[in-house]
C-alpha positions as CSV (number, residue, x, y, z in Angstrom):
1,M,102.3,123.8,69.3
2,S,100.3,120.4,68.1
3,H,96.5,119.8,69.1
4,N,97.0,116.0,68.4
5,N,98.6,115.0,72.0
6,K,95.0,114.8,73.5
7,V,94.8,111.9,75.8
8,E,91.2,109.8,75.3
9,Q,89.8,109.4,78.6
10,K,86.9,106.9,79.5
11,I,84.2,109.2,81.4
12,V,83.4,105.9,83.5
13,E,87.2,105.4,84.5
14,T,87.5,109.2,85.1
15,L,84.5,109.0,87.7
16,E,85.6,106.2,89.4
17,K,89.0,107.7,89.6
18,N,87.7,110.9,90.9
19,Y,84.5,111.2,92.1
20,M,84.5,108.2,94.1
21,P,87.1,109.2,96.5
22,Y,85.1,111.8,97.1
23,A,81.9,110.3,97.8
24,M,83.3,107.9,100.2
25,S,84.7,110.3,102.0
26,V,81.8,112.6,101.8
27,I,79.3,109.6,103.0
28,V,82.1,107.9,105.7
29,S,83.5,111.1,107.1
30,R,81.7,113.8,107.0
31,A,77.7,113.5,106.4
32,I,76.3,110.5,107.8
33,P,76.7,109.6,111.7
34,E,77.9,106.7,113.8
35,I,77.1,104.4,116.7
36,D,78.1,107.4,119.1
37,G,75.4,109.9,117.5
38,F,77.8,112.2,116.2
39,K,79.2,113.1,112.8
40,P,83.0,113.8,112.8
41,S,82.2,117.5,112.9
42,H,80.4,117.6,116.0
43,R,82.7,115.1,117.9
44,K,85.7,117.4,116.7
45,L,84.2,120.5,118.4
46,L,82.9,118.7,121.6
47,Y,86.6,116.6,122.0
48,T,87.8,120.3,121.5
49,M,85.8,121.7,123.9
50,Y,86.6,118.6,126.8
51,K,90.5,119.2,126.4
52,M,89.8,123.0,126.9
53,G,88.6,121.9,130.5
54,L,84.8,123.3,129.7
55,L,83.4,121.0,131.3
56,T,83.6,122.6,134.7
57,G,84.4,126.0,135.3
58,N,83.3,129.8,133.1
59,R,82.3,129.5,129.6
60,T,84.4,130.8,127.2
61,K,83.6,133.1,123.6
62,S,82.8,130.9,120.9
63,A,85.6,132.4,119.1
64,N,87.9,130.6,121.3
65,V,86.4,127.3,121.2
66,V,86.3,127.9,116.9
67,G,89.9,128.6,116.6
68,Q,91.0,125.3,118.5
69,T,89.1,123.0,116.7
70,M,90.5,124.2,113.4
71,K,93.9,121.8,115.1
72,L,91.4,118.7,114.3
73,N,88.7,120.1,111.6
74,P,90.2,122.0,109.0
75,H,87.3,124.1,107.9
76,G,86.6,127.7,107.8
77,D,85.5,128.9,111.1
78,M,81.6,129.9,109.8
79,A,81.4,125.9,109.1
80,I,82.6,125.8,112.8
81,Y,80.5,128.2,114.4
82,E,77.5,126.9,112.4
83,T,78.1,123.3,114.0
84,L,78.6,124.9,117.4
85,V,75.3,126.8,117.2
86,R,73.1,123.4,116.7
87,L,74.7,122.1,119.2
88,T,73.4,124.8,121.9
89,R,70.7,125.1,124.6
90,G,70.2,128.2,123.0
91,N,69.6,127.2,119.3
92,D,66.5,124.7,120.9
93,A,67.3,122.3,117.8
94,L,68.1,119.6,120.0
95,L,66.2,117.5,122.9
96,L,69.1,117.6,125.5
97,P,71.6,120.2,124.2
98,Y,75.5,119.6,124.7
99,I,76.6,122.9,125.1
100,D,75.3,125.6,127.7
101,S,75.2,128.7,126.3
102,K,75.0,132.8,126.3
103,G,74.0,135.0,124.1
104,N,71.6,134.8,120.9
105,F,71.8,131.1,118.8
106,G,69.2,131.9,116.9
107,K,66.6,129.3,116.6
108,Q,65.8,126.2,115.1
109,Y,62.2,126.9,114.6
110,S,63.1,130.8,112.6
111,R,64.8,130.9,109.6
112,D,65.6,134.7,109.4
113,M,66.8,134.9,113.2
114,R,70.3,135.4,113.0
115,F,72.8,133.7,115.3
116,A,75.2,136.6,116.9
117,A,78.9,136.3,115.9
118,P,81.2,134.2,117.9
119,R,83.0,137.3,119.3
120,Y,79.7,138.1,121.2
121,T,78.8,134.4,122.3
122,E,79.7,132.2,125.1
123,V,79.7,128.6,125.7
124,K,80.7,125.7,128.1
125,L,79.7,121.8,128.0
126,D,76.9,121.3,129.4
127,K,76.4,118.7,132.5
128,I,75.2,115.8,130.1
129,C,78.5,116.0,128.4
130,E,80.6,114.0,131.3
131,E,78.6,111.2,130.1
132,L,79.9,111.5,126.7
133,F,83.8,111.2,127.8
134,R,83.0,109.5,130.8
135,D,86.6,107.3,131.7
136,L,87.8,108.6,128.0
137,E,91.7,108.2,129.7
138,K,91.0,104.8,130.5
139,N,91.4,104.0,126.5
140,P,87.7,102.7,126.2
141,V,87.7,104.0,122.3
142,D,90.7,104.2,119.5
143,F,92.4,107.3,119.1
144,I,94.0,108.2,115.6
145,D,96.3,111.1,114.7
146,N,94.2,114.3,113.3
147,Y,95.0,115.5,109.9
148,D,98.2,116.8,110.5
149,G,99.4,114.2,112.7
150,T,100.3,116.8,115.5
151,M,97.4,115.7,118.1
152,K,95.6,112.4,118.4
153,E,91.6,112.8,118.8
154,P,89.1,109.9,119.3
155,T,87.3,107.8,116.5
156,L,84.1,107.3,118.8
157,L,82.9,109.0,122.0
158,P,82.2,106.1,124.6
159,T,78.4,107.4,125.3
160,T,77.3,105.8,128.5
161,Y,73.8,106.2,126.5
162,P,72.4,105.9,123.6
163,N,72.9,109.5,122.3
164,L,72.2,108.5,118.6
165,L,68.4,108.2,119.5
166,V,68.3,111.1,121.6
167,N,68.9,113.6,119.5
168,A,67.7,114.6,115.7
169,N,70.5,114.4,113.6
170,Q,70.3,115.0,109.5
171,G,72.8,114.3,106.4
172,I,73.1,114.3,102.9
173,A,75.8,112.4,101.9
174,V,76.5,111.8,97.7
175,G,73.9,108.5,96.8
176,M,72.4,108.5,100.3
177,A,71.0,110.8,103.4
178,S,70.6,110.4,106.7
179,N,67.3,111.6,108.7
180,I,67.0,110.1,112.5
181,C,64.8,111.5,114.8
182,S,64.5,112.0,118.4
183,F,63.4,110.2,121.3
184,N,62.7,110.6,124.9
185,L,66.1,109.9,127.1
186,R,64.1,108.3,129.7
187,E,62.0,106.1,127.2
188,V,65.4,105.5,125.3
189,C,67.4,104.4,128.9
190,E,63.8,101.9,129.9
191,T,63.8,100.2,126.6
192,T,67.8,99.6,126.4
193,I,67.3,98.7,129.6
194,Q,64.5,96.0,128.8
195,L,65.9,94.8,125.4
196,I,68.9,94.0,127.3
197,N,67.2,92.0,129.6
198,D,65.1,90.6,126.9
199,E,66.1,90.9,123.4
200,N,62.4,90.1,122.2
201,T,61.1,92.2,124.3
202,D,58.2,94.7,122.5
203,I,59.8,97.8,122.5
204,M,56.6,99.6,121.3
205,Q,55.7,99.7,125.0
206,Y,58.3,101.2,126.7
207,L,59.5,103.9,123.8
208,K,56.3,105.8,123.0
209,A,56.9,107.4,119.8
210,P,59.6,110.2,118.8
211,D,60.2,113.0,120.7
212,L,61.0,116.7,119.3
213,S,63.0,119.7,120.8
214,T,60.1,121.6,119.7
215,G,57.4,120.0,121.1
216,G,54.0,120.1,119.1
217,Q,51.5,116.9,118.7
218,L,52.4,113.9,117.0
219,I,50.0,112.0,115.5
220,Y,50.4,108.2,116.3
221,V,49.8,105.7,113.7
222,E,50.6,103.0,115.1
223,K,51.4,100.6,111.7
224,D,54.3,104.0,111.0
225,I,55.6,104.0,113.9
226,N,56.3,100.3,113.7
227,D,58.1,100.8,110.4
228,I,60.1,103.2,111.6
229,Y,60.8,100.8,114.7
230,N,61.4,97.7,112.8
231,T,63.2,99.6,109.4
232,G,64.2,102.5,110.2
233,R,62.4,104.3,107.1
234,G,59.0,105.9,107.8
235,S,57.4,109.4,108.4
236,F,55.0,110.8,111.0
237,K,52.6,113.6,111.6
238,I,53.3,116.8,113.7
239,R,51.2,119.2,114.2
240,S,51.2,122.8,116.0
241,K,49.9,123.6,119.5
242,Y,47.8,126.8,119.3
243,K,45.5,128.5,122.3
244,Y,42.4,130.4,121.2
245,D,42.4,133.8,122.5
246,K,38.6,134.3,123.1
247,E,38.8,138.1,124.3
248,N,41.0,139.6,121.0
249,N,39.5,136.8,119.1
250,C,42.4,135.3,117.9
251,I,44.2,132.3,117.4
252,E,47.9,131.7,119.5
253,V,50.3,129.3,118.3
254,Y,53.4,128.6,120.1
255,E,55.1,124.8,119.5
256,I,55.1,124.1,115.5
257,P,56.4,121.2,114.2
258,Y,60.4,120.3,114.2
259,T,60.8,120.0,110.5
260,T,59.4,124.3,109.7
261,T,59.8,127.2,110.3
262,S,57.5,130.3,111.7
263,E,58.4,132.3,108.9
264,S,57.0,129.5,106.2
265,I,54.2,129.0,108.1
266,I,53.1,133.0,108.0
267,D,53.8,132.9,104.2
268,S,51.7,129.9,103.6
269,V,48.6,131.6,105.8
270,I,49.5,134.8,103.7
271,D,49.2,132.7,100.4
272,C,46.1,130.9,101.6
273,V,44.3,134.1,102.0
274,K,45.6,135.5,99.2
275,D,43.8,132.9,97.3
276,G,40.8,132.6,98.6
277,K,41.2,129.5,100.2
278,I,40.8,130.9,103.6
279,K,38.5,133.5,104.8
280,D,38.6,134.0,108.1
281,V,41.3,135.0,108.9
282,T,42.2,138.9,109.3
283,D,45.9,139.1,110.1
284,V,48.9,137.1,110.6
285,R,51.7,137.9,112.7
286,D,54.8,136.4,114.2
287,E,54.9,137.8,118.0
288,T,57.7,135.7,119.1
289,D,59.8,137.1,122.3
290,L,61.7,136.7,124.7
291,S,58.9,134.4,126.3
292,G,59.3,132.0,123.1
293,L,57.6,131.4,119.7
294,K,54.0,133.0,119.1
295,I,52.6,133.4,115.6
296,T,49.0,135.0,116.3
297,L,46.4,134.9,113.8
298,D,43.2,137.3,114.2
299,L,39.8,135.9,113.2
300,K,36.9,137.5,111.6
301,R,33.6,137.6,113.9
302,S,32.1,134.2,114.5
303,T,34.8,131.8,113.2
304,D,34.7,128.9,114.7
305,P,38.7,128.3,115.3
306,E,39.2,124.9,115.3
307,A,37.7,124.7,112.3
308,L,39.7,127.0,110.6
309,M,43.1,125.2,111.8
310,N,42.1,121.9,110.9
311,K,41.5,123.5,107.4
312,L,45.3,125.3,108.3
313,Y,46.6,121.9,109.1
314,K,45.9,120.6,105.7
315,L,46.7,123.6,103.8
316,T,50.2,125.0,105.3
317,P,53.1,123.6,107.3
318,L,51.7,124.0,110.5
319,Q,51.3,120.6,109.6
320,D,53.9,118.6,108.8
321,S,55.8,115.3,108.3
322,F,58.8,114.0,109.6
323,S,60.4,111.5,107.0
324,C,62.7,109.3,108.9
325,N,65.8,107.3,107.5
326,F,67.5,105.8,110.1
327,N,71.0,105.6,108.4
328,L,74.3,105.4,110.0
329,L,77.9,104.3,109.9
330,V,78.7,100.9,111.3
331,N,82.3,99.7,111.3
332,G,83.0,102.0,108.4
333,S,79.8,101.0,106.4
334,P,76.4,103.1,106.3
335,R,73.6,100.9,107.3
336,V,69.8,101.7,107.3
337,M,68.3,100.1,110.7
338,G,65.3,100.2,113.2
339,V,65.2,101.2,116.3
340,R,65.5,97.5,117.8
341,E,68.9,96.8,115.5
342,I,70.5,100.6,116.7
343,L,70.1,99.7,120.3
344,K,71.7,96.0,119.8
345,E,74.7,97.7,117.9
346,W,74.6,100.7,120.7
347,V,74.7,97.6,123.4
348,A,77.6,95.8,121.6
349,F,79.8,98.9,121.3
350,R,79.0,99.7,124.8
351,T,79.9,96.5,126.3
352,N,83.2,96.7,124.2
353,C,83.9,100.3,125.5
354,I,83.7,98.6,129.0
355,K,85.6,95.9,128.7
356,R,88.3,97.8,127.7
357,Q,88.4,100.5,130.4
358,T,88.2,97.3,132.7
359,L,91.1,95.3,130.6
360,F,92.9,99.3,130.9
361,D,91.9,99.3,134.9
362,I,93.6,95.6,135.1
363,G,96.8,96.8,133.7
364,K,97.3,100.2,135.9
365,K,96.6,97.7,138.9
366,K,98.7,94.6,137.9
367,D,101.4,97.8,137.0
368,K,101.0,99.0,141.0
369,L,100.9,95.2,142.5
370,H,104.3,94.8,140.7
371,L,105.6,97.5,142.3
372,L,104.3,96.3,145.7
373,L,105.4,93.1,145.3
374,G,109.1,94.4,144.8
375,L,109.0,96.7,147.8
376,R,107.3,93.1,149.8
377,K,111.0,91.9,149.1
378,I,113.2,94.8,150.7
379,L,110.6,94.3,153.5
380,L,112.3,91.2,154.7
381,D,115.8,93.2,155.5
382,I,115.9,97.3,154.9
383,D,119.1,97.1,156.1
384,K,120.3,95.1,153.5
385,A,118.7,98.0,151.0
386,I,120.4,100.8,152.8
387,R,123.5,99.0,152.8
388,I,123.3,98.4,149.0
389,I,122.5,102.0,147.9
390,R,125.4,103.3,150.1
391,E,127.6,100.6,149.2
392,T,127.3,101.8,145.3
393,E,130.1,103.5,144.3
394,Q,128.4,104.3,140.7
395,D,125.3,105.8,140.6
396,A,124.4,104.0,137.1
397,Q,125.0,100.9,139.3
398,V,122.2,101.1,142.3
399,I,119.8,99.7,140.0
400,P,121.1,96.8,138.9
401,N,123.1,96.1,143.0
402,L,119.7,96.0,143.9
403,M,118.3,93.9,141.2
404,S,120.7,91.1,142.2
405,G,120.8,91.4,145.3
406,F,116.6,91.0,146.3
407,T,116.0,89.1,142.5
408,I,113.6,92.2,141.3
409,D,113.1,93.1,137.9
410,H,114.2,96.8,137.3
411,I,111.4,98.6,137.2
412,Q,110.8,97.3,140.4
413,A,114.4,98.5,141.7
414,E,113.9,101.9,140.3
415,F,110.8,102.3,141.8
416,I,112.8,101.0,145.5
417,A,115.5,103.4,144.2
418,E,113.6,106.4,144.2
419,I,111.8,106.3,148.0
420,K,112.8,109.3,149.9
421,L,115.0,108.8,152.8
422,R,112.1,109.6,155.5
423,N,110.0,106.7,153.9
424,L,112.7,104.0,154.3
425,N,111.1,103.0,157.6
426,K,109.1,100.3,158.5
427,E,105.7,101.4,159.3
428,Y,105.6,103.2,155.4
429,I,106.4,100.2,154.1
430,L,104.3,97.8,155.4
431,N,101.6,100.4,155.1
432,R,102.3,100.0,151.3
433,V,102.8,96.2,151.5
434,S,99.0,96.2,153.0
435,E,97.3,97.5,149.7
436,I,98.9,94.2,148.0
437,E,95.8,92.1,149.6
438,D,93.0,94.7,148.0
439,L,94.7,95.0,145.1
440,E,94.6,91.0,144.5
441,K,91.2,91.1,144.6
442,E,90.6,94.5,142.7
443,I,92.4,92.7,139.9
444,E,90.3,89.2,140.6
445,E,87.0,91.2,140.0
446,L,88.1,93.6,137.2
447,T,89.0,90.4,135.5
448,G,85.8,88.7,136.5
449,I,83.7,91.6,134.3
450,Y,86.0,91.3,132.1
451,N,85.7,87.7,131.2
452,D,81.5,88.1,132.3
453,E,79.4,89.7,129.6
454,K,76.4,89.5,132.6
455,K,78.6,91.6,134.3
456,V,78.9,94.2,132.0
457,R,75.4,94.4,131.1
458,K,74.7,94.9,134.6
459,I,76.8,97.7,134.7
460,I,75.5,99.4,131.6
461,I,72.0,99.1,133.2
462,K,73.2,100.6,136.2
463,Q,74.6,103.7,134.3
464,L,71.5,104.2,132.2
465,S,69.0,104.3,135.4
466,E,71.5,106.7,136.9
467,I,71.7,108.5,133.8
468,S,67.3,108.2,133.4
469,K,67.0,110.0,136.9
470,K,69.3,112.5,136.4
471,Y,68.9,114.1,133.1
472,G,65.5,112.4,132.2
473,R,63.1,115.4,131.1
474,D,59.2,114.8,130.6
475,R,58.1,114.5,126.7
476,R,57.8,117.9,124.9
477,T,55.9,116.1,121.9
478,E,52.0,115.3,123.1
479,I,51.0,111.7,121.3
480,I,47.5,112.0,119.7
481,H,45.9,108.8,118.5
482,E,44.8,109.1,114.7
483,Q,41.3,108.2,115.8
484,H,41.1,111.5,117.4
485,I,41.9,113.5,114.6
486,E,39.7,114.9,111.9
487,E,40.3,114.2,108.6
488,I,40.4,116.8,106.4
489,T,39.1,116.2,103.2
490,H,38.4,118.9,100.0
491,E,35.1,118.9,100.9
492,H,35.7,120.9,104.4
493,F,37.0,124.2,102.1
494,I,33.6,124.4,100.3
495,E,30.6,126.8,101.4
496,D,27.6,125.8,102.6
497,Y,24.8,127.4,101.8
498,N,20.6,126.7,101.1
499,L,20.0,126.8,97.6
500,K,16.8,125.2,95.8
501,L,17.0,122.6,92.5
502,F,14.4,123.0,89.5
503,L,14.3,120.0,86.8
504,T,12.7,121.2,83.6
505,D,11.0,118.5,81.3
506,H,13.8,119.5,78.9
507,N,16.5,118.2,80.9
508,Y,17.6,121.5,82.3
509,L,18.8,121.5,86.1
510,K,19.2,124.9,88.0
511,K,20.7,125.4,90.8
512,I,20.0,128.8,92.7
513,A,21.1,130.0,95.8
514,L,17.9,131.5,97.9
515,T,19.2,134.4,98.6
516,S,19.4,134.7,94.9
517,L,15.8,133.5,94.3
518,R,14.5,136.2,96.9
519,T,16.1,139.0,95.2
520,S,15.1,137.4,90.9
521,P,12.4,135.0,91.3
522,D,11.5,135.0,87.7
523,H,12.7,131.7,85.7
524,K,13.5,131.7,82.5
525,L,12.9,128.3,80.0
526,K,12.9,127.3,76.8
527,D,9.3,127.9,74.9
528,D,8.0,124.5,75.4
529,D,9.9,124.1,78.3
530,F,8.3,123.5,82.0
531,I,9.8,122.3,85.5
532,I,8.7,119.5,86.8
533,Q,10.0,119.3,90.0
534,E,11.8,121.8,92.6
535,L,13.9,120.4,95.5
536,E,15.3,122.6,98.5
537,T,18.1,121.1,99.8
538,H,21.8,122.5,100.5
539,N,25.5,122.4,98.8
540,K,26.8,119.7,100.3
541,S,24.4,117.2,100.1
542,D,24.9,114.2,97.4
543,L,22.4,114.4,94.5
544,L,20.6,111.5,93.2
545,L,19.2,112.2,89.6
546,F,16.8,109.4,88.8
547,S,16.5,108.7,84.7
548,N,13.4,106.7,82.6
549,K,16.3,104.2,81.6
550,F,16.6,102.5,84.7
551,T,19.9,104.1,85.7
552,V,20.6,106.6,88.7
553,Y,23.3,109.2,88.6
554,K,25.2,110.8,91.6
555,M,26.9,113.7,92.2
556,K,27.7,116.1,95.1
557,I,25.7,119.6,95.0
558,Y,28.7,121.7,94.7
559,E,30.0,120.0,91.5
560,L,27.2,121.9,89.8
561,N,27.4,125.7,88.7
562,D,25.2,128.0,90.4
563,C,23.1,129.9,88.2
564,K,20.2,132.5,88.4
565,A,17.0,131.8,87.9
566,S,17.1,134.2,84.8
567,S,19.6,131.5,83.2
568,L,18.5,128.3,81.7
569,G,20.6,126.5,83.9
570,E,23.1,123.1,83.4
571,Y,22.2,120.8,80.4
572,L,21.7,117.4,82.1
573,T,22.5,115.2,79.2
574,N,25.9,116.8,78.7
575,V,27.0,116.7,82.3
576,L,25.8,113.4,82.8
577,Q,26.7,112.2,79.2
578,L,23.1,110.7,79.1
579,D,21.6,108.6,75.8
580,A,20.1,110.6,73.1
581,D,16.9,109.7,74.4
582,E,17.7,109.2,78.0
583,K,15.8,112.2,80.3
584,I,16.5,112.6,84.4
585,I,12.7,112.1,85.8
586,Y,13.2,112.4,89.6
587,L,15.9,114.3,91.8
588,T,16.3,114.0,95.7
589,A,19.1,115.4,97.8
590,T,20.6,113.7,100.8
591,D,23.1,113.6,103.8
592,D,22.6,110.3,105.4
593,Y,21.0,108.1,102.9
594,K,18.0,107.4,105.3
595,G,14.8,106.8,104.3
596,Y,13.0,105.0,101.0
597,M,12.9,105.4,97.7
598,M,9.1,104.3,96.4
599,F,8.2,103.1,93.0
600,F,5.1,102.6,91.8
601,F,4.6,100.4,88.5
602,E,1.8,100.2,85.9
603,N,1.1,96.6,86.8
604,G,-0.1,98.2,90.9
605,K,3.1,96.9,92.3
606,A,4.9,99.4,94.5
607,A,9.2,98.6,95.8
608,K,10.0,100.7,98.8
609,I,13.9,100.5,98.4
610,D,16.0,101.3,101.2
611,L,17.9,104.6,100.2
612,N,21.1,103.4,101.8
613,S,21.2,101.2,98.8
614,Y,22.1,104.1,96.6
615,A,24.9,104.4,98.5
616,T,28.2,103.2,97.6
617,K,31.8,102.9,99.5
618,T,33.9,103.9,96.2
619,N,31.1,106.6,95.4
620,R,30.2,105.6,92.0
621,K,28.9,108.3,89.4
622,K,26.4,105.9,87.9
623,L,23.9,102.6,89.3
624,A,22.7,100.8,86.4
625,N,19.5,98.9,87.9
626,A,18.2,101.5,89.9
627,Y,14.5,100.2,89.6
628,S,12.7,97.5,88.2
629,D,11.7,97.8,84.5
630,L,9.2,94.6,84.7
631,S,6.2,96.9,84.4
632,P,6.1,100.6,83.2
633,L,7.1,102.7,85.9
634,I,3.7,105.2,86.9
635,S,5.6,107.1,89.9
636,I,8.6,107.4,91.6
637,M,9.1,109.5,95.1
638,Y,11.6,110.2,98.1
639,I,10.0,109.4,101.6
640,A,11.8,109.9,104.8
641,E,8.9,108.0,107.1
642,D,5.9,106.3,106.1
643,I,2.9,108.1,104.8
644,D,-0.8,107.6,103.3
645,L,-0.9,108.0,99.2
646,V,-3.7,107.8,97.5
647,A,-3.9,105.3,94.2
648,Y,-5.9,105.6,91.0
649,S,-6.7,102.9,88.2
650,N,-7.7,103.5,84.8
651,I,-11.4,102.4,85.6
652,D,-11.9,105.2,88.3
653,K,-11.2,103.0,91.3
654,V,-9.2,104.6,94.2
655,L,-7.2,103.3,97.0
656,I,-5.8,105.1,100.0
657,F,-3.2,102.9,101.6
658,N,-0.6,103.6,104.1
659,T,3.5,102.8,103.1
660,S,3.6,101.0,106.2
661,S,2.1,97.9,105.0
662,I,4.7,97.7,102.1
663,N,8.2,95.8,103.5
664,P,11.1,97.6,102.5
665,K,13.9,95.7,100.3
666,T,17.8,96.7,100.0
667,T,17.8,94.9,96.4
668,R,17.1,97.9,94.0
669,D,15.5,96.9,90.9
670,S,13.0,94.6,93.4
671,Q,9.9,94.2,91.4
672,G,7.7,94.9,94.6
673,V,4.5,93.8,95.9
674,Q,1.3,94.3,94.8
675,V,-1.2,97.5,96.0
676,L,-4.0,97.9,93.9
677,L,-5.4,94.6,92.4
678,S,-6.2,94.8,88.8
679,K,-10.3,94.3,87.9
680,K,-11.0,93.3,84.1
681,G,-7.7,94.5,83.4
682,S,-7.3,97.9,84.6
683,K,-3.9,99.2,85.5
684,L,-2.9,101.7,87.4
685,I,-2.2,105.4,86.4
686,K,-1.7,107.6,89.2
687,I,-0.1,108.1,92.6
688,N,-1.2,111.3,95.1
689,N,0.1,112.5,98.3
690,I,-2.9,112.4,100.6
691,S,-2.4,116.0,101.4
692,E,-3.4,116.4,97.7
693,V,-6.9,115.5,97.4
694,A,-10.1,116.6,99.2
695,F,-12.2,113.5,99.5
696,S,-15.6,114.1,101.6
697,N,-14.4,111.1,103.0
698,L,-11.2,109.2,103.3
699,D,-11.8,106.1,105.1
700,Y,-14.7,105.1,102.5
701,Y,-11.3,104.5,100.2
702,R,-8.8,103.7,103.3
703,T,-7.8,100.2,103.2
704,K,-6.0,98.1,106.0
705,N,-4.4,95.4,104.1
706,I,-2.6,95.4,100.8
707,P,-3.7,94.3,97.9
708,A,-6.9,95.8,97.7
709,V,-9.0,96.7,94.5
710,G,-10.3,100.2,96.0
711,C,-13.5,101.6,95.7
712,Y,-15.2,103.6,92.8
713,L,-15.1,107.3,92.7
714,K,-17.7,109.1,94.3
715,D,-19.5,111.5,92.1
716,E,-18.9,114.4,94.6
717,D,-15.2,113.8,95.1
718,K,-14.9,114.1,91.1
719,E,-15.0,117.6,90.6
720,D,-12.7,118.3,93.7
721,N,-10.5,115.8,93.0
722,Q,-10.1,117.2,89.0
723,I,-9.4,120.8,90.9
724,K,-6.4,119.2,92.8
725,M,-5.6,117.2,90.4
726,D,-4.7,120.2,87.7
727,F,-3.0,122.0,91.0
């Protein structure tokens, strides 16, 4: 056999021919809901139940419904049953379930809880379904043949409320998807009414936020909700609800986000504990029972439950987000629409349904009127009618003879011929004819409705109000505004503890926990190195490191590695990438950037800089111009509040002054104000804290006003001072 007769196929053409029809059918008749809020599989199932008489009466076995649905939906029984499960009251997936169920239907919030087989469970249509099928017999929507042409089915259901927004709906088609969250029925009805009355109304006033069947708390961010309402796309965050049981020291989570399951949450918490991200949970278990969902977390003693939950919200699906994509089919084409647009589209659809029903009613009443008008004609001469019938020899001639005898048409003659003998009396016929006037009035009214959109809209509003009263429920999902939510950052997961920092002359920095210092306090240093500064602080503080190159480096203390006193510590030249001849000369730590930095220069000037000047919104790691470079720096210190200081000049002059007489500046490299006046070219050489000196008479050196020259150091203070200085 020759292999040369292969047909060459172009991939693009083949895809277009074979794949496009499939893609289109998935989009148009499977995965994306229409304006009535249903996908074909839902619609076929509910219509089957309606035809089975399950709006009234008792429940029937689910298997029975599944079997009957196959006449409209040629799928396997499990596929149909899974569709049914989601629509039931028992499954909790819908805010407003369509199916009243008995038996185990699994739960929306559980991944592993299996639903019972269809032979064990029972269903009927819930009361709300009256609103889905209301007046279906009056031709409000088009009907089409089912797949084998043996039955008719509706293309849409004439829902009397915007069902699309009242129940969550998700679908993945080819190349597009749809994800619609649910809203509270009362709010949706109210919003629609307001929108009918004024199409520019602000819908955010009436439609507060989505409302999901699993409850939880919705974190309300106005911009995000606005986006969803206007464009149909966007997302919002939902977090679990919990209560703290003080007696047993445990947290009980009883409502979780719609988008997750209790098993995912438990797995996630276990992972966090294993990875060491969460240290306060000793056990987590699923205690869901007949009274509902419950996840229990046992805590270590003295755990702050709120702080723990905040961490868990960040690390696990206890807080999750719902991504909206309001994609629906309108006249066979997929469209992504905002809430306002969807409601407008629904009002147009509903208006059309009511007009079609009205037309149907007009037609029925006109037919009846036509018969009664024929009856009125024979009222003039009942005997003549009887005579015509009696004298007609052939049955087939009765109708034609009546038609010609009374100038009526075939239908009217048929109606008259069918009247029972006992009813051929004046009273019966008069009673029937008296209906003519009422009928004419009714037809006129209905025609008025048909031709007047305002009247149609009044009907829609009336129906919406009734539904809202009858089926409206309180919100299940609580709304909390974003400003009431603590933003959880990386820092929340960092342990805080007290520690000491040691800075050495050779640019080494040691970070040692106080607990470690108590057990082994002996420092290891390089041979000719020594400690130039010690600072007690805690792990979550900000650290400012000032260098001799007029630069300040900033970091979080927790970014430094812990070390023991017996190690050399971190080499700052490497950590901060300092220049070869640059070294750190001073450290300070802060939580709130309050207080001042004091800089003293050789020329006798002092700058008092607001510490807040070193705080930056962008958290920069390095700030140039940290202090003035006009005169050599003599001393640098942080002060929380004003203190007394002692200044020394190289000609033995001493001055005691209070920093309150120096005005604070916000410019970091301000050259400061004169404190010590120069005499014969003297320079400032040292600054001490007043607690470091032991002068016999402090007031002798004190000045109220600066600048001042100071006083010569008294002989008796010299020796004393010398000792203090060595210290």
